[in-house]
All heavy atoms as an XYZ file, in Angstrom:
713
protein
N      -5.485    -19.900     14.695
C      -4.361    -19.190     15.241
C      -4.722    -17.746     15.538
O      -5.499    -17.137     14.803
C      -3.194    -19.189     14.265
C      -2.574    -20.521     14.025
S      -1.128    -20.275     12.957
C      -0.574    -21.938     12.946
N      -4.134    -17.216     16.558
C      -4.386    -15.824     16.927
C      -3.386    -14.915     16.217
O      -2.273    -15.304     15.918
C      -4.235    -15.636     18.423
C      -5.314    -16.362     19.209
O      -6.442    -16.457     18.674
O      -5.034    -16.843     20.312
N      -3.821    -13.711     15.970
C      -2.937    -12.707     15.366
C      -1.943    -12.214     16.408
O      -2.305    -12.054     17.585
C      -3.775    -11.549     14.757
C      -2.851    -10.572     14.035
C      -4.591    -10.874     15.798
C      -3.589     -9.500     13.252
N      -0.722    -12.018     16.001
C       0.289    -11.451     16.901
C      -0.001     -9.981     17.108
O      -0.091     -9.199     16.156
C       1.682    -11.651     16.290
C       2.784    -11.117     17.147
O       2.798     -9.937     17.482
N       3.704    -11.985     17.507
N      -0.194     -9.572     18.352
C      -0.611     -8.187     18.637
C       0.404     -7.161     18.160
O       0.036     -6.096     17.663
C      -0.919     -8.003     20.164
C      -1.569     -6.638     20.401
C       0.324     -8.198     21.007
C      -2.943     -6.495     19.841
N       1.691     -7.478     18.248
C       2.718     -6.520     17.822
C       2.754     -6.385     16.297
O       2.934     -5.296     15.765
C       4.064     -6.921     18.378
C       4.102     -6.905     19.872
C       4.151     -8.101     20.586
C       4.032     -5.713     20.577
C       4.151     -8.090     21.977
C       4.038     -5.687     21.957
C       4.096     -6.886     22.654
N       2.519     -7.503     15.633
C       2.427     -7.428     14.150
C       1.184     -6.629     13.748
O       1.249     -5.803     12.829
C       2.353     -8.839     13.577
C       2.267     -8.885     12.068
C       2.163    -10.286     11.533
O       1.685    -11.193     12.257
O       2.557    -10.487     10.361
N       0.096     -6.821     14.444
C      -1.129     -6.072     14.149
C      -0.918     -4.575     14.361
O      -1.353     -3.763     13.529
C      -2.287     -6.572     15.019
N      -0.273     -4.194     15.455
C      -0.005     -2.803     15.727
C       0.862     -2.202     14.622
O       0.609     -1.095     14.126
C       0.654     -2.607     17.114
C      -0.363     -2.932     18.208
C       1.188     -1.184     17.286
C       0.251     -3.061     19.594
N       1.912     -2.946     14.215
C       2.800     -2.489     13.131
C       1.978     -2.261     11.852
O       2.098     -1.217     11.212
C       3.906     -3.498     12.883
C       4.821     -3.111     11.718
S       5.863     -4.477     11.171
C       4.687     -5.571     10.419
N       1.142     -3.230     11.502
C       0.395     -3.144     10.261
C      -0.642     -2.004     10.323
O      -0.862     -1.323      9.326
C      -0.308     -4.466      9.960
C       0.645     -5.606      9.650
S       1.650     -5.270      8.171
C       0.380     -5.316      6.920
N      -1.237     -1.782     11.467
C      -2.202     -0.692     11.611
C      -1.477      0.661     11.493
O      -1.975      1.577     10.818
C      -2.969     -0.805     12.946
C      -3.906     -2.007     12.894
C      -3.729      0.469     13.281
C      -4.478     -2.445     14.234
N      -0.314      0.775     12.122
C       0.453      2.019     12.011
C       0.877      2.295     10.565
O       0.766      3.424     10.068
C       1.672      1.991     12.910
S       1.240      2.062     14.670
N       1.377      1.263      9.885
C       1.760      1.427      8.470
C       0.517      1.783      7.646
O       0.551      2.669      6.794
C       2.382      0.170      7.888
C       3.771     -0.113      8.370
C       4.345     -1.343      8.137
C       4.529      0.861      9.036
C       5.650     -1.602      8.549
C       5.820      0.593      9.463
C       6.386     -0.662      9.214
N      -0.567      1.081      7.904
C      -1.779      1.290      7.130
C      -2.441      2.639      7.338
O      -3.130      3.144      6.455
N      -2.188      3.262      8.466
C      -2.808      4.580      8.739
C      -2.280      5.654      7.802
O      -2.968      6.646      7.524
C      -2.546      4.971     10.193
N      -1.080      5.482      7.289
C      -0.493      6.522      6.418
C      -0.998      6.458      4.990
O      -0.984      7.488      4.281
C       1.048      6.411      6.435
O       1.440      5.184      5.869
N      -1.416      5.304      4.522
C      -1.807      5.191      3.104
C      -3.029      5.966      2.694
O      -3.048      6.584      1.617
C      -1.932      3.714      2.694
C      -0.589      3.041      2.749
C      -0.215      2.042      3.573
C       0.580      3.388      1.976
N       1.107      1.729      3.360
C       1.622      2.517      2.402
C       0.839      4.321      1.010
C       2.897      2.582      1.847
C       2.108      4.385      0.461
C       3.115      3.521      0.880
N      -4.099      6.029      3.524
C      -5.245      6.857      3.099
C      -4.852      8.311      2.920
O      -5.328      8.990      1.990
C      -6.248      6.684      4.236
C      -5.917      5.371      4.836
C      -4.415      5.235      4.716
N      -3.964      8.818      3.797
C      -3.504     10.213      3.638
C      -2.711     10.407      2.360
O      -2.866     11.423      1.666
C      -2.675     10.611      4.865
C      -3.475     10.746      6.137
S      -2.473     11.155      7.537
C      -2.187      9.563      8.230
N      -1.898      9.433      2.037
C      -1.121      9.506      0.781
C      -2.017      9.465     -0.433
O      -1.818     10.219     -1.392
C      -0.117      8.353      0.743
O       0.662      8.404     -0.432
N      -3.025      8.598     -0.387
C      -3.976      8.502     -1.519
C      -4.749      9.819     -1.683
O      -4.879     10.328     -2.799
C      -4.954      7.322     -1.284
C      -4.196      5.996     -1.399
C      -6.128      7.374     -2.243
C      -4.985      4.811     -0.888
N      -5.231     10.368     -0.581
C      -5.965     11.633     -0.644
C      -5.107     12.784     -1.177
O      -5.575     13.613     -1.973
C      -6.565     11.981      0.716
C      -7.704     11.098      1.176
C      -8.100     11.445      2.604
C      -8.897     11.201      0.238
N      -3.848     12.795     -0.757
C      -2.932     13.836     -1.241
C      -2.703     13.685     -2.763
O      -2.709     14.678     -3.490
C      -1.591     13.774     -0.497
C      -0.627     14.834     -0.966
C       0.681     14.750     -0.216
C       1.630     15.819     -0.775
N       2.959     15.678     -0.216
N      -2.520     12.447     -3.211
C      -2.344     12.219     -4.638
C      -3.548     12.693     -5.428
O      -3.402     13.325     -6.467
C      -2.081     10.724     -4.900
O      -0.913     10.311     -4.154
C      -1.811     10.456     -6.377
N      -4.755     12.377     -4.929
C      -5.971     12.811     -5.616
C      -6.117     14.324     -5.595
O      -6.459     14.938     -6.616
C      -7.210     12.143     -4.969
C      -7.200     10.637     -5.223
C      -8.501     12.785     -5.470
C      -8.225      9.858     -4.420
N      -5.813     14.939     -4.480
C      -5.967     16.409     -4.338
C      -4.975     17.150     -5.210
O      -5.361     18.089     -5.932
C      -5.787     16.796     -2.875
C      -5.964     18.271     -2.613
C      -5.791     18.591     -1.146
C      -5.876     20.091     -0.941
N      -5.625     20.458      0.446
N      -3.708     16.779     -5.168
C      -2.660     17.507     -5.860
C      -2.642     17.173     -7.367
O      -2.302     18.028     -8.189
C      -1.281     17.207     -5.213
C      -0.147     17.851     -5.988
C      -1.273     17.699     -3.791
N      -2.972     15.928     -7.706
C      -2.971     15.455     -9.105
C      -1.615     15.662     -9.786
O      -1.517     15.844    -10.977
C      -4.064     16.146     -9.896
C      -5.467     15.818     -9.458
C      -6.486     16.554    -10.262
C      -7.901     16.247     -9.903
N      -8.290     16.022     -8.574
N      -0.556     15.638     -8.978
C       0.806     15.812     -9.516
C       1.726     14.833     -8.775
O       2.035     15.046     -7.626
C       1.265     17.240     -9.309
C       2.594     17.501     -9.988
O       3.341     16.587    -10.322
N       2.922     18.761    -10.163
N       2.146     13.776     -9.468
C       2.974     12.760     -8.801
C       4.455     13.077     -8.730
O       5.260     12.230     -8.376
C       2.732     11.522     -9.674
C       2.552     12.108    -11.051
C       1.827     13.409    -10.843
N       4.822     14.311     -9.087
C       6.240     14.697     -9.030
C       6.791     14.441     -7.645
O       6.196     14.823     -6.654
C       6.416     16.177     -9.433
O       5.840     16.379    -10.724
C       7.867     16.565     -9.457
N       7.925     13.795     -7.609
C       8.568     13.480     -6.344
C       8.119     12.165     -5.734
O       8.677     11.738     -4.723
N       7.141     11.530     -6.313
C       6.655     10.227     -5.838
C       7.460      9.135     -6.526
O       7.659      9.171     -7.716
C       5.171     10.028     -6.153
C       4.249     11.094     -5.575
C       4.150     11.101     -4.056
N       3.845      9.831     -3.489
C       2.630      9.344     -3.364
N       1.576     10.035     -3.742
N       2.404      8.147     -2.851
N       7.919      8.176     -5.789
C       8.757      7.105     -6.312
C       7.928      5.860     -6.616
O       7.375      5.226     -5.686
C       9.856      6.775     -5.309
O      10.546      5.618     -5.734
N       7.858      5.542     -7.903
C       7.157      4.317     -8.301
C       7.894      3.100     -7.752
O       7.282      2.140     -7.276
C       7.004      4.258     -9.828
C       6.056      5.362    -10.294
C       6.538      2.885    -10.294
C       5.970      5.521    -11.790
N       9.224      3.155     -7.785
C      10.026      2.054     -7.275
C       9.738      1.762     -5.814
O       9.636      0.611     -5.383
N       9.626      2.828     -5.025
C       9.310      2.686     -3.591
C       7.955      1.999     -3.411
O       7.816      1.066     -2.608
C       9.331      4.065     -2.908
C       8.896      4.029     -1.484
C       9.736      3.529     -0.484
C       7.636      4.493     -1.127
C       9.302      3.518      0.831
C       7.219      4.488      0.189
C       8.054      3.981      1.190
N       6.947      2.475     -4.132
C       5.606      1.905     -3.988
C       5.601      0.447     -4.408
O       4.932     -0.388     -3.790
C       4.594      2.724     -4.809
C       4.291      4.125     -4.270
C       3.453      4.909     -5.245
C       3.612      4.053     -2.921
N       6.332      0.111     -5.483
C       6.410     -1.264     -5.938
C       7.072     -2.148     -4.880
O       6.611     -3.264     -4.599
C       7.130     -1.372     -7.306
C       7.472     -2.817     -7.652
C       6.301     -0.724     -8.415
N       8.140     -1.665     -4.264
C       8.808     -2.440     -3.213
C       7.880     -2.683     -2.015
O       7.863     -3.786     -1.449
C      10.096     -1.735     -2.765
C      11.293     -1.857     -3.699
C      12.434     -0.987     -3.208
C      11.718     -3.293     -3.848
N       7.167     -1.648     -1.631
C       6.220     -1.809     -0.514
C       5.138     -2.803     -0.877
O       4.757     -3.683     -0.085
C       5.579     -0.454     -0.130
C       6.659      0.541      0.339
C       4.479     -0.603      0.912
C       7.383      0.121      1.581
N       4.649     -2.751     -2.109
C       3.611     -3.675     -2.545
C       4.127     -5.105     -2.540
O       3.430     -6.029     -2.111
C       3.123     -3.285     -3.961
C       1.929     -4.076     -4.440
C       0.641     -3.788     -3.686
O       0.549     -2.771     -2.958
O      -0.273     -4.603     -3.794
N       5.360     -5.305     -3.013
C       5.960     -6.646     -2.998
C       6.056     -7.164     -1.556
O       5.774     -8.328     -1.288
C       7.353     -6.625     -3.676
C       7.196     -6.429     -5.184
C       8.134     -7.922     -3.371
C       8.511     -6.153     -5.899
N       6.413     -6.273     -0.643
C       6.485     -6.672      0.771
C       5.128     -7.118      1.303
O       5.031     -8.148      1.974
N       4.081     -6.373      1.000
C       2.755     -6.751      1.480
C       2.283     -8.040      0.819
O       1.665     -8.891      1.472
C       1.742     -5.633      1.223
C       1.856     -4.489      2.213
C       1.810     -3.168      1.775
C       2.042     -4.693      3.561
C       1.923     -2.118      2.661
C       2.154     -3.649      4.474
C       2.104     -2.357      4.020
O       2.222     -1.309      4.900
N       2.555     -8.191     -0.474
C       2.157     -9.435     -1.165
C       2.909    -10.631     -0.598
O       2.336    -11.730     -0.441
C       2.380     -9.307     -2.673
C       1.494     -8.287     -3.382
C       1.909     -8.154     -4.851
C       0.036     -8.645     -3.254
N       4.165    -10.446     -0.235
C       4.925    -11.519      0.401
C       4.315    -11.877      1.767
O       4.232    -13.063      2.121
C       6.394    -11.095      0.586
O       7.003    -10.898     -0.652
N       3.886    -10.863      2.502
C       3.221    -11.092      3.770
C       1.935    -11.858      3.604
O       1.620    -12.749      4.397
N       1.188    -11.551      2.553
C      -0.063    -12.270      2.271
C       0.217    -13.728      1.961
O      -0.447    -14.630      2.474
C      -0.837    -11.599      1.101
C      -1.364    -10.258      1.563
C      -1.956    -12.495      0.613
C      -1.884     -9.369      0.416
N       1.251    -13.979      1.160
C       1.617    -15.361      0.810
C       1.999    -16.119      2.073
O       1.599    -17.278      2.287
C       2.734    -15.387     -0.242
C       2.213    -14.892     -1.570
C       3.318    -16.805     -0.385
C       3.269    -14.597     -2.615
N       2.797    -15.497      2.951
C       3.150    -16.139      4.206
C       1.936    -16.450      5.048
O       1.812    -17.538      5.593
C       4.141    -15.236      5.004
C       4.510    -15.829      6.329
C       5.485    -16.812      6.397
C       3.870    -15.411      7.477
C       5.813    -17.384      7.641
C       4.209    -15.972      8.707
C       5.173    -16.942      8.779
N       1.025    -15.486      5.134
C      -0.184    -15.694      5.941
C      -1.077    -16.769      5.346
O      -1.813    -17.446      6.084
C      -0.974    -14.401      6.086
C      -0.273    -13.341      6.917
C      -0.120    -13.777      8.350
C       0.510    -12.676      9.190
N       0.738    -13.120     10.548
N      -1.062    -16.960      4.034
C      -1.794    -18.064      3.441
C      -1.206    -19.419      3.819
O      -1.926    -20.400      3.981
C      -1.833    -17.914      1.905
C      -2.705    -16.792      1.359
C      -2.489    -16.621     -0.145
C      -4.177    -17.061      1.660
N       0.120    -19.441      3.982
C       0.791    -20.684      4.374
C       0.683    -20.936      5.881
O       0.682    -22.088      6.312
C       2.256    -20.620      3.940
C       2.460    -20.573      2.474
C       3.903    -20.354      2.063
O       4.711    -19.917      2.859
N       4.195    -20.637      0.819
N       0.647    -19.881      6.690
C       0.586    -19.967      8.131
C      -0.557    -19.073      8.593
O      -0.320    -18.012      9.175
C       1.908    -19.517      8.772
C       3.097    -20.196      8.209
N       3.481    -21.455      8.597
C       3.983    -19.822      7.242
C       4.558    -21.804      7.923
N       4.867    -20.847      7.098
N      -1.770    -19.489      8.340
C      -2.924    -18.615      8.440
C      -3.120    -18.038      9.840
O      -3.040    -18.748     10.841
C      -4.210    -19.334      8.026
C      -5.399    -18.421      8.020
C      -5.628    -17.590      6.953
C      -6.235    -18.334      9.113
C      -6.693    -16.711      6.958
C      -7.309    -17.453      9.128
C      -7.546    -16.653      8.038
N      -3.369    -16.739      9.879
C      -3.990    -16.073     11.006
C      -4.727    -14.860     10.450
O      -4.571    -14.498      9.298
C      -3.020    -15.741     12.139
C      -2.013    -14.644     11.812
O      -2.426    -13.588     11.296
O      -0.822    -14.820     12.094
N      -5.507    -14.238     11.287
C      -6.399    -13.140     10.819
C      -5.618    -11.871     10.469
O      -6.221    -10.938      9.919
C      -7.493    -12.892     11.837
C      -8.416    -14.054     11.892
C      -8.514    -14.979     12.889
C      -9.359    -14.463     10.890
N      -9.451    -15.925     12.576
C      -9.983    -15.636     11.341
C      -9.717    -13.935      9.661
C     -10.948    -16.296     10.608
C     -10.698    -14.617      8.922
C     -11.298    -15.757      9.388
N      -4.348    -11.852     10.733
C      -3.524    -10.712     10.321
C      -3.487    -10.544      8.822
O      -3.169     -9.472      8.315
N      -3.861    -11.591      8.089
C      -3.881    -11.507      6.630
C      -4.785    -10.360      6.182
O      -4.523     -9.738      5.134
C      -4.297    -12.857      6.000
C      -3.998    -12.854      4.498
C      -5.752    -13.174      6.256
C      -4.141    -14.208      3.828
N      -5.824    -10.079      6.934
C      -6.759     -9.011      6.568
C      -6.031     -7.663      6.525
O      -6.227     -6.868      5.607
C      -7.957     -8.960      7.518
C      -8.764    -10.230      7.360
C      -8.802     -7.705      7.312
C      -9.822    -10.437      8.438
N      -5.149     -7.426      7.483
C      -4.380     -6.176      7.526
C      -3.417     -6.093      6.360
O      -3.238     -5.028      5.748
C      -3.632     -6.039      8.858
C      -4.512     -5.979     10.102
C      -3.670     -6.059     11.364
C      -5.364     -4.733     10.078
N      -2.784     -7.218      6.007
C      -1.875     -7.229      4.846
C      -2.667     -6.930      3.574
O      -2.199     -6.180      2.723
C      -1.191     -8.582      4.722
C      -0.025     -8.738      5.671
C      -0.179     -9.262      6.931
C       1.259     -8.354      5.302
C       0.881     -9.423      7.807
C       2.345     -8.490      6.148
C       2.133     -9.025      7.406
O       3.197     -9.174      8.258
N      -3.835     -7.532      3.429
C      -4.645     -7.301      2.243
C      -5.094     -5.858      2.157
O      -4.990     -5.237      1.071
C      -5.861     -8.264      2.209
C      -5.369     -9.709      1.979
C      -6.851     -7.869      1.126
C      -6.442    -10.775      2.191
N      -5.575     -5.303      3.251
C      -6.007     -3.889      3.255
C      -4.867     -2.948      2.863
O      -5.034     -2.047      2.055
C      -6.564     -3.497      4.608
C      -7.937     -4.052      4.991
C      -8.256     -3.747      6.443
C      -9.018     -3.518      4.069
N      -3.695     -3.171      3.449
C      -2.556     -2.325      3.133
C      -2.105     -2.495      1.690
O      -1.805     -1.519      1.010
C      -1.386     -2.615      4.072
C      -1.587     -2.031      5.460
O      -2.491     -1.234      5.678
N      -0.755     -2.436      6.382
N      -2.129     -3.739      1.209
C      -1.746     -3.988     -0.199
C      -2.703     -3.295     -1.176
O      -2.270     -2.728     -2.170
C      -1.701     -5.489     -0.481
N      -3.988     -3.294     -0.838
C      -4.981     -2.620     -1.696
C      -4.745     -1.109     -1.690
O      -4.807     -0.450     -2.739
C      -6.407     -2.969     -1.228
C      -7.434     -2.057     -1.884
C      -6.732     -4.413     -1.528
N      -4.435     -0.549     -0.517
C      -4.208      0.904     -0.442
C      -2.927      1.289     -1.207
O      -2.924      2.298     -1.913
C      -4.132      1.349      1.008
C      -5.493      1.347      1.698
S      -5.495      2.079      3.331
C      -4.646      0.844      4.302
N      -1.865      0.515     -1.074
C      -0.639      0.803     -1.788
C      -0.875      0.674     -3.302
O      -0.428      1.521     -4.073
C       0.531     -0.112     -1.331
C       1.755      0.099     -2.226
C       0.885      0.192      0.109
N      -1.588     -0.355     -3.711
C      -1.888     -0.533     -5.135
C      -2.706      0.647     -5.649
O      -2.464      1.133     -6.760
C      -2.638     -1.848     -5.353
N      -3.649      1.133     -4.848
C      -4.464      2.297     -5.239
C      -3.571      3.516     -5.436
O      -3.701      4.235     -6.437
C      -5.554      2.562     -4.183
O      -6.366      1.416     -4.038
C      -6.379      3.787     -4.534
N      -2.685      3.763     -4.488
C      -1.769      4.897     -4.579
C      -0.868      4.746     -5.803
O      -0.652      5.722     -6.539
C      -0.969      5.031     -3.303
C      -0.404      6.416     -3.084
O      -0.951      7.388     -3.686
O       0.539      6.564     -2.303
N      -0.365      3.562     -6.042
C       0.483      3.316     -7.207
C      -0.245      3.576     -8.500
O       0.271      4.230     -9.403
C       1.035      1.893     -7.166
C       1.910      1.454     -8.321
C       3.154      2.328     -8.464
C       2.306      0.000     -8.167
N      -1.458      3.107     -8.598
C      -2.255      3.322     -9.813
C      -2.524      4.824    -10.032
O      -2.427      5.324    -11.152
C      -3.594      2.539     -9.729
C      -3.289      1.028     -9.882
C      -4.578      2.998    -10.796
C      -4.454      0.137     -9.501
N      -2.837      5.539     -8.931
C      -3.059      6.958     -9.071
C      -1.782      7.710     -9.514
O      -1.844      8.599    -10.355
C      -3.543      7.559     -7.736
C      -4.961      7.222     -7.327
C      -5.228      7.604     -5.896
C      -5.956      7.898     -8.266
N      -0.648      7.330     -8.949
C       0.615      7.958     -9.352
C       0.889      7.693    -10.819
O       1.254      8.619    -11.571
C       1.784      7.473     -8.456
C       3.130      7.871     -9.037
C       1.641      8.014     -7.032
N       0.711      6.469    -11.239
C       0.925      6.132    -12.673
C      -0.045      6.879    -13.574
O       0.331      7.393    -14.627
C       0.790      4.630    -12.892
C       1.889      3.764    -12.279
C       1.517      2.287    -12.381
C       3.231      4.036    -12.965
N      -1.301      6.990    -13.152
C      -2.319      7.701    -13.930
C      -1.975      9.183    -14.083
O      -1.968      9.708    -15.184
C      -3.687      7.541    -13.258
C      -4.768      8.373    -13.875
C      -5.320      8.048    -15.106
C      -5.224      9.531    -13.244
C      -6.297      8.821    -15.690
C      -6.219     10.319    -13.815
C      -6.751      9.950    -15.052
O      -7.716     10.734    -15.623
N      -1.669      9.830    -12.967
C      -1.362     11.262    -13.025
C      -0.023     11.524    -13.732
O       0.127     12.556    -14.384
C      -1.399     11.913    -11.651
C      -2.800     12.005    -11.109
C      -3.167     11.414     -9.896
C      -3.790     12.678    -11.824
C      -4.466     11.503     -9.417
C      -5.092     12.770    -11.339
C      -5.421     12.190    -10.157
O      -6.715     12.269     -9.667
N       0.917     10.618    -13.588
C       2.181     10.778    -14.327
C       1.964     10.682    -15.837
O       2.486     11.438    -16.613
C       3.180      9.720    -13.865
C       4.569      9.918    -14.491
C       5.615      9.140    -13.813
N       5.872      9.761    -12.508
C       6.703      9.276    -11.603
N       7.339      8.166    -11.858
N       6.869      9.883    -10.466
N       1.109      9.733    -16.237
C       0.764      9.568    -17.647
C       0.064     10.829    -18.178
O       0.332     11.284    -19.290
C      -0.133      8.343    -17.834
C      -0.573      8.111    -19.250
N       0.284      7.684    -20.232
C      -1.777      8.291    -19.845
C      -0.391      7.596    -21.355
N      -1.642      7.950    -21.153
N      -0.864     11.391    -17.377
C      -1.559     12.629    -17.781
C      -0.585     13.795    -17.966
O      -0.727     14.576    -18.873
C      -2.608     13.003    -16.755
C      -3.857     12.167    -16.917
C      -4.968     12.635    -16.003
N      -5.204     14.072    -16.142
C      -6.035     14.744    -15.374
N      -6.696     14.131    -14.402
N      -6.192     16.033    -15.533
N       0.415     13.890    -17.067
C       1.394     14.967    -17.172
C       2.251     14.823    -18.421
O       2.617     15.790    -19.061
C       2.288     15.014    -15.937
C       1.701     15.625    -14.689
C       2.667     15.509    -13.534
C       1.343     17.085    -14.919
N       2.584     13.566    -18.760
C       3.427     13.324    -19.936
C       2.678     13.615    -21.243
O       3.290     13.959    -22.258
C       3.933     11.880    -19.943
C       4.930     11.541    -18.837
C       5.258     10.047    -18.842
C       6.192     12.375    -18.954
N       1.334     13.495    -21.225
C       0.545     13.750    -22.430
C       0.412     15.228    -22.727
O       0.122     15.618    -23.845
C      -0.856     13.123    -22.268
C      -0.837     11.624    -22.422
C      -2.196     11.007    -22.180
C      -3.211     11.477    -23.195
N      -4.516     10.807    -23.056
N       0.623     16.073    -21.729
C       0.433     17.525    -21.927
C       1.554     18.103    -22.739
O       2.632     17.752    -22.823
C       0.357     18.239    -20.574
C      -0.947     17.973    -19.896
C      -1.015     18.794    -18.625
C      -2.368     18.578    -17.954
N      -2.513     19.374    -16.782
């Protein structure tokens, strides 16, 4: 099956923002104002997309996996820096 071009464009546009968010989290090292709930909801959405793509395979699954990994990375960083702030 071929990937839907509009879905691919949407996933690329969404995915373009996560590296910037990750870099900002690493640079600032302060997760104040970052919503864990928001990141978890986004992650659930990407994981649901992956499950759907496993059932109805097309190569768009790669974009879902890449985005899910980036969101998970950002979530882990936010949790890590929040834990460090609480220990101080």
